[in-house]
N, C-alpha and C positions, 0 to 999 in steps of 0.2 A: 144404353143410357147416354143422353147428350151431356155436354159440358155444364149447362145450367143446372140440370138435375143433379149431377155429380157434386157441384159446388154447394148446392143446397143441402145434400146429404152430409157432406163433410162438416158444414157449419152446424147442422143439428147434432151430429155426433160430438163435436167439440163442446157444445152447450151441455150435453149429457155428461161428458167426462168432467167438466168444470163443476157441475152440480154435485157429482159424486165425490169431488175432492181429489180426483186423480187424473192427471193429464200426462199423456205420453208424448214427449217432444220428438223422440226418435227411437224407434225400436232397434234392438240389436240385430244386425243383419248377419247373414251366413258368414261373411268375411270379417265382421267386426263384432265380437261378442259383447262389447261394452258400449253403452249409449246413454245419453242424458235423459232424465225423466224428472217430472215435478210431481209432488204430492202435498196437498194442503199448503200450496204456495212455497214450498221448500225445494231446493234443487239437489238432485242426486245423480250419481252415475250407477247404473245397474249393469252388472256383467252376468250373462246367462250362459252356462256351460252344459248343454245336453251331454249326458255321460256316454252316449253312443258315439259322439264326435270328439269329445275332449277327455283327457286323463288328468285328474286332480291329484297332486302330490304335495306332501309336506316336507319342509326342509328346516333344519336347525343347525347342525354342526357339519362342518366340512370333514373330509377324511382325516385331517390332522387334529380334529377335535375342537377347532376354533369355530365360533358361530359365523354363518354367512353374513349376518348383520344387515346387508343391503339387498334390496329386491333385484337391482340390476346386476348383482353378483351371482344370481342363480344361473344354472346351465341354460344356454339359449336353445339347446336341442335336447330332447329326451330320447327314450328308447325307440328304435325303429323309425328314426327320422321325424319324431314329433317336434313341433315348433312351439316355443313359449308364446302363448297368446296374451296372458296377463298374470300378474302376481300381486299379492297383498299380504298384510300382516295376519298372522294366524291365531292370535290370542295374547294373553298377558304373560309377562315374564318378570323375573327378579333382576336385581342389579348386576348379576352375572349373566344375564340374558337367557337364563334357564326358564322353561315353561313352569308356571306356578301350579298347573294341574296336569291331568293325564296327557301324555304325549306318546303316540305310537308312530313309528316311521319304518316303512318297509317290513311291517309285521313284527317289529321288535318294540316292546314297551320300554321306553327310555326314562319315563317319569310316571310314577304311580298316580292314580286318581286322588284328588284332594277333596275330602269330605268335611274338612274342619270348618269351624265358624270363625268369622273375623270381619274386619272393616273392608270397605271398598266395594266396587261393582262386582268383582268375582264372587264375593261372599253374600251377595244379595240373592239368597236362595229362593227358588231353585235355580242353580246354574245348570250347564249342560255340556254335551259333547257333540261335535260334528265328526262324522266317521265315514269311511269308505272301505269296502272289503268284499269278501265272497258272499256275504249275506246282504249285499246291496249298500246303498248310501243313505244317510239320514241325519237328522238332528233329534236327540232325545235329552230329556232332563237327566242329570247324573244318576239319580237313584234308579230310573227306568233302564238306563244303559247298563249299569252294573248288575241289575237283575236279569236282563236279557242276555248279557255276555256274548254279543255278536263277535264272530271272528273277523277282525279288521286288519287291513293293510296299513291304513292311516287313521289317526284320531287325534283331535285336539280338544281340550276342555277349556271352557271360558265361562263368563257369566256377566250379567244374569241371562237367563232365558228371556226372550222377548214375547214369544207366543208358545203356548203349551196346549196341545190338542185343540187348537182353534180359539183358545181364550187368551186374553192378555195377561201378562205377569201380574199377580195380585198385589204386589208391593211397590211396583215402579211408580205409579201415580202419586203415592203417598211419600215415597222416598226422596224424590228430587225433581224439581221442575227446571233445573239448570240446563242451559243450552250449550252444547259442545259439538264438535265434529265427531261423527261416529261411523262405524262400519259393522256389518253383520252378515249372517248367512242363513239360508234355508235350503232344503231339498224338496222340490215340488214333484209330487206323484212318484217319488223314487227314481225319477228319470232325468232330472236337470238340477244342478246346483246353481243357486242364485245368490249373488253377492251384491250388497247395497253399500255404497260409500257416499256419505253426505258431503256436499260441496259448500256447505255453510253450517253454522251452529244450529242444532235442532235439539228440542227437548226429548227426553227418553220416551215419553208417552206418544209423541208424534212418530218417533222412529219405530215403535212397536206396531202402531197402526199402519204404517207403510207396509210392513210385512204381512199383517193379517188382511187388511182391507185393500191395499194396493197391489201386492204381489200374490195374494191368495195362498199364503203359506199356513199350514196347520201347526208347524213347529218351526221356530226361528231362534237364533242364538246371537247375542251381542259378542263381537270379537274384541274390539278395542276402540279407543277414542282419544280425544285430546285436541291439540291445536290443529292437526292436519293428518287424519288417517292416511296411510300410505297406499297408493295404487300405482303399479307400474304396467304400462301398456306400450310395448315396443313400437307397434305400428302407428300409434298416435303420438309418439315422442313424449309420453308422460313418464317422467323419470322416477317417480316414487319417492322413497326417503333419501334425501340428498345429504342430510346432516346428522340426524339422530339414528343411532343403531337400533335394530330390532332383534327380537328373539326368534320364535318360530315363524315360519313363512309359508304361504300357500303359493304354489306354482301350478298354473293351469295350462296344459299342453294340448295343442290341436293335433289330432291324428292325421297322418298323410292320406 
């Protein structure tokens, strides 16, 4: 194929992506799991971690019981020479930085599942659980997770669910059209964890369509939001949360 034909093909593909509302600016490469993408005119950073090449861990308290609080405080190296590739906040927490829902770390349940009703995003049911363990990795709504009872090494509960079995959350569009910075997670085909972090304010319904239509996820979970969801990428000099402390954290380590 000559250069003219290649340019024409690229142009046509670009038109098709724009028509579908999803444009990939830069796919995550083998050495850089995080890259910029746009969807419906909004900018995101997408971090993709194939579980064959990366190990996803959760962190909350240091050995002395104090919270890690900051993403750049996580261990730079994991077991067997693993390298911290990126980190982000892992869900909602109270004023003591304690997770407000289920939290499992290294196979130990440190906080029980929260099935109560209440205000705020967490209680916009169904909420859900992001988990990793012997039974694989995934995202399930909380009721389905508690019924399935998978044996997990790590789990964090947050809410609301964004996509449930391929369908958008039934209450999000009616609940709020406010635009904020947001981040969320899905597990595609049980083989890769995908994390999306918005680089500008986006509405909830746009964010859930990103996961269903843009990232092709059948189940996706909202992690947290606000003025600036935190993302730490050491290789890209992205510092993460510099001022505000966080509760549970996700660290993604690249295997040697």
